[in-house]
C-alpha positions as CSV (number, residue, x, y, z in Angstrom):
1,M,-5.9,35.1,-7.9
2,M,-7.5,32.1,-9.5
3,F,-11.0,31.2,-8.6
4,I,-9.9,27.9,-7.0
5,D,-7.4,29.8,-4.8
6,Y,-10.2,32.2,-3.8
7,L,-12.4,29.2,-2.8
8,S,-9.4,27.6,-0.8
9,E,-8.9,30.9,1.0
10,Q,-12.5,31.4,1.8
11,F,-13.0,27.9,3.1
12,R,-9.9,28.1,5.2
13,E,-11.1,31.4,6.8
14,R,-14.7,30.4,7.3
15,A,-14.2,26.7,8.4
16,Y,-11.6,27.3,10.9
17,A,-13.6,30.1,12.4
18,D,-16.1,27.4,13.4
19,P,-15.4,25.7,16.8
20,K,-17.3,22.6,15.8
21,F,-15.3,22.3,12.7
22,R,-12.1,22.6,14.7
23,D,-13.4,19.9,17.1
24,A,-14.3,17.7,14.1
25,V,-10.8,18.1,12.7
26,N,-9.2,17.1,16.0
27,I,-11.3,14.0,16.4
28,V,-10.6,12.9,12.7
29,S,-6.8,13.4,13.4
30,M,-7.0,11.1,16.4
31,N,-8.9,8.4,14.3
32,S,-7.0,8.3,11.0
33,R,-3.6,8.0,9.5
34,G,-2.4,9.6,6.2
35,R,-4.1,12.4,4.4
36,V,-7.5,13.8,5.2
37,W,-9.9,15.6,2.9
38,V,-13.1,17.5,4.0
39,I,-16.0,16.6,1.7
40,G,-19.8,16.8,1.6
41,G,-22.3,19.4,2.7
42,F,-20.1,21.5,5.1
43,L,-17.6,22.1,2.4
44,Y,-19.9,23.0,-0.6
45,K,-22.4,24.8,1.5
46,T,-19.5,27.1,3.1
47,L,-18.3,27.7,-0.5
48,I,-22.0,28.6,-1.6
49,R,-22.1,31.1,1.3
50,A,-18.8,32.5,0.3
51,V,-19.5,32.8,-3.5
52,H,-23.2,33.5,-3.6
53,G,-24.0,34.8,-0.1
54,T,-26.7,32.2,0.3
55,E,-27.2,30.8,3.8
56,V,-27.4,27.1,3.6
57,A,-27.3,25.1,6.9
58,S,-24.9,22.1,7.3
59,K,-25.6,19.6,10.1
60,D,-22.5,17.5,10.0
61,F,-18.8,17.1,8.9
62,D,-17.7,14.5,6.4
63,F,-14.1,13.5,5.9
64,V,-12.3,11.1,3.5
65,V,-9.4,9.7,5.2
66,E,-6.4,7.6,3.7
67,R,-6.8,5.2,6.6
68,A,-9.2,5.0,9.7
69,R,-7.9,3.6,12.9
70,E,-9.2,0.1,13.7
71,R,-10.0,1.1,17.3
72,L,-11.5,4.5,17.5
73,K,-10.4,6.9,20.1
74,L,-13.3,8.9,21.5
75,P,-13.1,12.0,23.7
76,D,-15.5,12.2,26.7
77,G,-19.1,12.6,25.5
78,W,-18.5,11.2,22.0
79,T,-20.1,8.0,20.8
80,S,-19.6,6.0,17.6
81,R,-21.8,3.8,15.4
82,T,-21.5,2.5,11.8
83,N,-23.5,4.2,9.1
84,R,-25.5,2.7,6.3
85,F,-22.2,2.5,4.2
86,G,-20.2,0.7,6.8
87,N,-18.2,3.7,7.9
88,P,-17.7,5.3,11.3
89,E,-20.2,8.0,12.4
90,L,-18.9,9.9,15.5
91,S,-21.2,12.2,17.4
92,A,-21.4,14.4,20.6
93,A,-24.1,16.7,21.5
94,E,-24.7,18.7,18.4
95,N,-21.6,17.6,16.4
96,Q,-21.6,14.8,14.0
97,V,-18.5,13.6,12.1
98,D,-18.4,10.9,9.3
99,L,-15.2,9.3,8.4
100,V,-15.0,7.7,4.9
101,P,-11.9,5.5,4.5
102,L,-10.6,5.7,1.0
103,D,-10.6,1.8,0.8
104,N,-14.3,1.7,1.8
105,I,-16.0,3.9,-0.8
106,L,-18.9,2.1,-2.4
107,Y,-18.4,3.1,-6.0
108,L,-14.7,2.5,-5.9
109,R,-15.1,-1.0,-4.4
110,K,-18.0,-1.9,-6.8
111,M,-15.9,-0.7,-9.9
112,N,-12.6,-2.2,-8.5
113,L,-10.9,1.2,-8.7
114,A,-7.8,2.3,-6.7
115,P,-8.6,4.1,-3.6
116,S,-7.5,7.7,-4.4
117,I,-9.1,11.2,-3.9
118,R,-9.3,11.6,-7.8
119,N,-11.2,8.4,-8.1
120,Y,-13.4,9.3,-5.2
121,L,-14.2,12.8,-6.9
122,A,-15.0,10.9,-10.1
123,S,-17.4,8.6,-8.3
124,V,-19.7,11.1,-6.7
125,N,-23.4,11.3,-7.8
126,F,-23.8,15.0,-8.2
127,D,-21.2,17.5,-9.4
128,I,-21.4,19.7,-6.4
129,F,-19.9,16.8,-4.4
130,A,-16.9,16.6,-6.6
131,L,-14.8,18.8,-4.4
132,A,-12.6,18.2,-1.5
133,F,-10.5,20.3,0.8
134,D,-7.1,18.8,1.4
135,L,-6.3,19.5,5.2
136,R,-2.6,19.0,4.7
137,D,-2.3,21.4,1.7
138,E,-5.1,23.6,2.8
139,A,-6.4,23.7,-0.8
140,I,-9.5,22.7,-2.7
141,V,-9.2,19.6,-4.9
142,D,-11.5,20.0,-7.9
143,G,-13.2,17.1,-9.7
144,G,-15.9,19.3,-11.3
145,G,-17.6,20.9,-8.3
146,V,-15.9,24.3,-8.9
147,S,-18.0,24.6,-12.1
148,A,-21.2,23.7,-10.4
149,L,-20.5,26.6,-7.9
150,E,-19.7,29.1,-10.6
151,R,-22.9,28.2,-12.6
152,K,-25.3,27.6,-9.8
153,V,-26.6,24.5,-11.7
154,L,-26.7,21.1,-10.1
155,R,-26.3,18.1,-12.5
156,V,-25.5,14.4,-12.3
157,H,-21.7,13.8,-12.2
158,N,-21.7,10.0,-12.2
159,L,-24.9,8.4,-13.4
160,V,-24.1,4.9,-12.1
161,M,-23.6,6.3,-8.6
162,A,-26.6,8.6,-8.9
163,E,-28.7,5.6,-9.7
164,I,-27.2,3.5,-6.7
165,S,-27.9,6.5,-4.4
166,A,-31.5,6.8,-5.7
167,E,-32.0,3.2,-5.0
168,I,-30.6,3.5,-1.5
169,Y,-32.9,6.4,-0.8
170,G,-36.0,5.2,-2.5
171,K,-36.2,8.1,-4.9
172,S,-35.6,8.6,-8.5
173,V,-32.4,10.5,-9.5
174,N,-34.4,13.4,-10.8
175,E,-36.2,13.7,-7.4
176,M,-32.9,13.6,-5.7
177,I,-31.3,16.2,-7.9
178,S,-34.3,18.5,-7.8
179,S,-34.6,18.3,-4.0
180,R,-30.9,18.9,-3.4
181,A,-30.9,21.8,-5.9
182,R,-33.9,23.5,-4.1
183,E,-32.1,23.0,-0.8
184,I,-28.9,24.9,-1.9
185,G,-30.7,27.4,-4.3
186,F,-29.4,26.0,-7.6
187,D,-31.0,25.3,-10.8
188,A,-31.4,21.5,-11.4
189,E,-30.3,19.9,-14.8
190,L,-32.5,16.7,-14.9
191,V,-31.5,13.5,-16.7
């Protein structure tokens, strides 16, 4: 079995065992059209647990969607707001779901790139973010994040986006990468 297939299997088993994840998938399905990919902390932290046995807490669920519905459908107890990037953030009790429409990804818009999952993965600031889990195919899509998982080293993946992120968060790129590496138990490769 190839490593990426192992990662896909591990994520499927672990993610779908989590009732909050299943709820998140249901609400995303109600509020999007087309393909959906899991991205962000829940994905890479679940994979870090699977590969390295390191417990790293994840607080929310992030999804890239081909298209978000204009009018959101919210189950009872759920609310919505717009996050700092102009995307829907849905929440209920202790569950938070971020929807990231492909056509509203900051770097892709800024660089006038076609809205695609491959372009999204090329645009992320750090290599550990260059992973997605395709809900339809139930498989990991790798844009460089698999290597970060194997090596346990966090590094800049897209310097332009890393600099934009650093400015948004009021930190230097090296502060951001050092902090994130500590959080997930990886070494940091500074710029």
